[in-house]
N, C-alpha and C positions, 0 to 999 in steps of 0.2 A: 216456570216462574209467570206471574200474575201481578198486571199492574192495574192500580184503578186510582182515579183522580180523584180529591174531593175537596172543597171549599172550605177555607177555614177561617173562620171571625177571629178576631183582637179585638175584644170591643175595645178595651182600653186606647185603641187608637182612632176609634166611632167619631167624628166630631158631629154626625146628622148633617152631612150635607147633602146628599140626597142626590149624590151624583150616580150611585146604583142604581136608582129606579132610572135617572135618566139615560145612563148609558144603556141600560135593560130596553127600554123601548127604544130607543137607537138600532140596537141589536136586530130587534122585530121587525123594523120597519121595510118598506119597498127599498127606499134611495140607500139607507144604511150610511145617512149623511143628517148631521144633527141640527143642522138650520132648517132642513126640507123636512124633516119627521116635525119638527115643532111648528113650521108656519102652515103646512100642506097636509102631511098626515097624524097627527097629534091625537084625535078625538077615534082614530082610527086604530090605533095601537096602543096596547095598556103594557104595562112593565109587569113583570111576573116577580118582582122582587118588591117586598114595603119596607118600606124603612119605620120603624116604630123609633118611637121617640117618648120615652118615660126619663124625665129628668131624675139623676143627672146621667144614665145610661141610654144611649139610642144606638140600634143595632140593624142592619137588614134581615128580613125575614124570608128565607128561601128554601125552598125541597132540599131537602138531606139527602135525597139517592137513596134512602134506606135499604141497607143490603136485606133483609129480610120485611118490605115494606107492607106495612096495614092495607094504604090504599090499593096495590095490586093484588090484594087478597081479598080485599072488601069488592073491587068491582065485580058486578055483576052480568057485564057484557065481555069483558075481557080489554075495554080499552084503556084502562090503565096496566102498561107493559114493562119488563124491564128488555132493553137491548141488549145487543153484543159488547156494549160498553161497559153494562150495568149502570144507565140511566134508567130515573123511572121518566117514562114518556105519556102520554095520552094521546091515542089514536081518535081523533075529532069524530071521524066516519064511523066508529063503531058505538061512541058514547050517546046514552039516552037521557042523560041530565038526571040520573038518580041523586045523583049527590052522595052517596057512600064514601066516596075517597073524602072527600070534604070531612064528612062526621069523624072518619077513622086516622084522618092524621094527626099524629102527636103534636107536629109542629105547630098545627094550625095555617100552613104554609099554601094550601091550594084552596084558590077564592073562586067567588064565580065571576066569569069575564061582563064587563060590564055592555060591551056591545052585541054579544051576543050569551041571554042568560039562560041559557039552556046548556052551554058548558063550562066544566071547569078552567081555569088556569095557572099555571106552575111553573116554576121554573124549568127548564131544559140545556140547561149548563152549556146553551150557544151552542149544541153539540155538533153544528155545520160550520162553524168558526176554528181558531186555534187555539183561541183562549175566551172564556170567559169573559163577556166585556164589562161585569160590574167587578173583577180582580184586574183586568187590565187599565182601567180608570180611577180605580179606588185612590185616591192622593194622599193616603196617610198610610198604605198600607193593612187597613183593619181587615181587608178581604185577599187572602194571600192563596196560592194553589197547592195543596199537600198531594206527593203523590204516595199510595200506599202499596208493599212490594209484598207480595205475598209467595214466598219460596217454599219449596220441596224441600224439607229436611232431609229425609231418606226417600229414595223412590220405591224401594222394595216394602216399607213401612204403609200402612193405611194412606191414602189420600189426605184423608181426614187432618193427620197430623203437619201441619205448616209452623213455617216462624214468620214473622211478621215485623217488617221496618218501617218506619216512616221518617218520609224526609222531605224537604221545603225545596221546589221546586224552582229554580231562579227564572222570574218572569220578566226580568230588567234586560234581556238580551235583544 
């Protein structure tokens, strides 16, 4: 059995408050404190999620960590890669700034870092935390964490035959 986490957007609950961007910035700051982040670190820390407001809709735009990620396939140096949790990440030391990942992303979720314009910037699922900060701090529950469980139907059959279940993970604990 394999578990994979996904951030699911329920756009009908998004009011465009921007807290996903605020807490993404906090999650990637040195202090991990909202006041210190905005008073002392604001210009060195960029959010990896972008709030899109197109009235009447608003939604956070972030990496979907595609199973067959086009950005990973397109990366000429191997800087874009999948980790053991199947998250799509960027090794900044390997990146040469060609931006093929940006051109190949079907969601437009990879952007150029403002404070280092030779590197891409994308959601990393707050992989060092227990839960992505955007999900944890979304006041209306527009962002939820879903767990995709893939179970083998029969071990004697080909490994490619699987049964997939999707369940909502309770993040209110």
